[in-house]
N, C-alpha and C positions, 0 to 999 in steps of 0.2 A: 221212761229213763228219755230223755233226747238222743239224737246220734252219734256226740261225741261220746256220753255214757255208755252207749252200746259198745262202741268200739273199744272202750277202756274195760270194760267188765270183763271178769275171770272168764277163761275159756277150757276147752278139752278138746281134746283130738284123739279118736277112736281108729283102730286098727282092725276092724271087724270084717270090711270088705278087703276084694284084691286090691293089691297096688298096682299101677301102671307098668311101671317096667318088670321084664321077665324077671324071676319067674313067677310072678305076680303075688308074692307072699302076702298071707293075712294071719292075723292074731285074734282070735277068737275071744271077745269078752274084756280085750285089754284096752284100758285107758290111758293117756297121760292128762293130769290135769292141773293146772295153775295154782300154785300154793294161798293164794287169796281166797280160794273156796273154803267154807267153813267144813270144819272136822266133821261135823255130823253127817254133812252130805257125803261126804269121802266115806264115812262109815255105813251109810245106808247103802250106796253103791258097792261095797264089799260083800256086804250082806245077801245084794242081790245076785251074788256071785261072778261079780266084774272084778278083774285083776287091776289095781289102778296104782299108779305111777305119780307122786305128786311132785310136781318139778318145780322151778323157780317162781319167784311171786309174777313175770312176765315172759315166763318160759316157752310158750306157742308163739313160735317164730313164723308164722306165715300170715303177716301183717297185710292189711287191707285197708282202703281208703274211701268207703261209701261215698254216694251222692244220693241224696234224696231232695226231688222236687214237690212241690207243694202244689197241686192241681188245680187249687183255687185260687192262688195269688201268682203262681209261678216262682216263687223264690225258690233258690239251691239253698240247701244244707249238707254240710260236710262232716267229717270227721277224720283226724290224723292219728294214725297209730303208732304208739307211743313204743312200740315193741321192736320198730326198726325205723330207720330213717324214715319219714314220709312227711309229705305237705298235701294241702287241701286247696285245689284254686278253683275258683268259677267265675264267669263274667255272664 
């Protein structure tokens, strides 16, 4: 997939690692996953012991706008995240 397709691909968020703010809460094996992920994948995760919460189709709100530079020709490629207001600029 190209960089824009990768940005738009369904996401998940895991909470097994301690969060930064005190009291460093963690939720072992808990996942939030966007609703565009196939149900058989959700079922497989549950079968492996994960607690899965399916959220909206674009529900993971930590958006990003990546930049990729092709080292062979120096061309910049970028993607804008539809989950929140974002734009990709380059020159």
